[in-house]
Each structure stands twice: as structure tokens, then as C-alpha cells.
C-alpha positions as CSV (number, residue, x, y, z in Angstrom):
1,X,-25.2,121.9,155.1
2,X,-27.6,122.4,151.7
3,X,-26.4,121.1,148.8
4,X,-28.2,121.8,145.3
5,X,-27.2,120.2,142.2
6,X,-28.8,122.1,139.3
7,X,-28.4,120.7,136.1
8,X,-28.1,122.6,132.3
9,X,-27.7,122.1,129.1
10,X,-23.8,123.2,128.1
11,X,-24.7,125.4,125.5
12,X,-23.9,128.9,126.6
13,X,-24.4,129.6,130.0
14,X,-22.3,132.7,130.9
15,X,-20.0,132.8,133.8
16,X,-21.9,135.5,134.6
17,X,-25.8,133.9,134.8
18,X,-24.0,131.0,136.6
19,X,-22.7,133.6,139.2
20,X,-26.9,135.1,140.0
21,X,-28.1,131.4,139.8
22,X,-25.8,130.9,142.8
23,X,-26.7,134.1,144.9
24,X,-29.9,134.0,143.7
25,X,-30.6,130.1,144.8
26,X,-28.5,130.8,148.6
27,X,-29.8,134.4,149.3
28,X,-33.7,132.8,149.0
29,X,-31.9,130.0,152.1
30,X,-30.7,132.0,153.7
31,X,-34.3,134.1,153.4
32,X,-36.7,131.2,153.6
33,X,-34.3,128.7,155.1
34,X,-32.4,131.0,157.9
35,X,-29.2,128.7,156.1
36,X,-26.3,129.9,156.5
37,X,-24.8,130.9,153.2
38,X,-21.4,129.6,154.1
39,X,-23.3,126.2,154.8
40,X,-24.5,126.6,151.6
41,X,-23.2,124.5,148.0
42,X,-24.7,125.1,144.9
43,X,-23.5,123.1,142.3
44,X,-23.9,124.0,138.3
45,X,-23.4,120.8,136.0
46,X,-23.8,121.5,132.2
47,X,-24.6,118.6,130.0
48,X,-23.1,118.1,126.8
49,X,-27.1,118.2,124.3
50,X,-26.2,115.1,123.0
51,X,-26.5,113.6,126.8
52,X,-30.5,114.8,126.9
53,X,-33.0,113.8,125.8
54,X,-36.5,114.1,127.1
55,X,-39.1,113.1,124.4
56,X,-38.1,110.4,122.8
57,X,-34.8,112.0,121.5
58,X,-31.9,113.8,122.5
59,X,-31.7,117.9,123.0
60,X,-29.9,118.0,120.0
61,X,-32.2,116.2,117.3
62,X,-35.0,118.3,119.8
63,X,-33.1,121.8,118.8
64,X,-32.8,121.2,115.2
65,X,-36.1,120.6,114.7
66,X,-37.8,123.7,116.0
67,X,-35.5,125.5,113.9
């Protein structure tokens, strides 16, 4: 039973995009590993940008620098 956990920042990911992610990852596991789609679980966690950090700062602050 494959379990895939995807973490993305919560900033405008649409339901359609999430649907596409789930479909394509499931298809990949079926094609590459011969896993059954009905046994494949995909979880998408959306994390607030104030709760995601890298390069020594929060994503919120990092993105402010890029504008």
C-alpha cells in the first residue's frame, strides 16, 4: 500500500491542481511499481508560509525580498 505525503506552501494551490497531482502520482506508481490505484494513498498538506522556513528565514519573508 503506497502512501505519498506531499507538502506545499498554502498559497493558491487550486483543487484542480491537487486533483492533477493525485492522478499523476497514482498513475506513476501504477506504471512503475505495478501498484493498484485503489491501494494508493496521496496526502497533500498545505503549510502556511509562516510555518515553512529555508535559507535562514520564513518563506513569507523570503518571498517579500523577491518582489
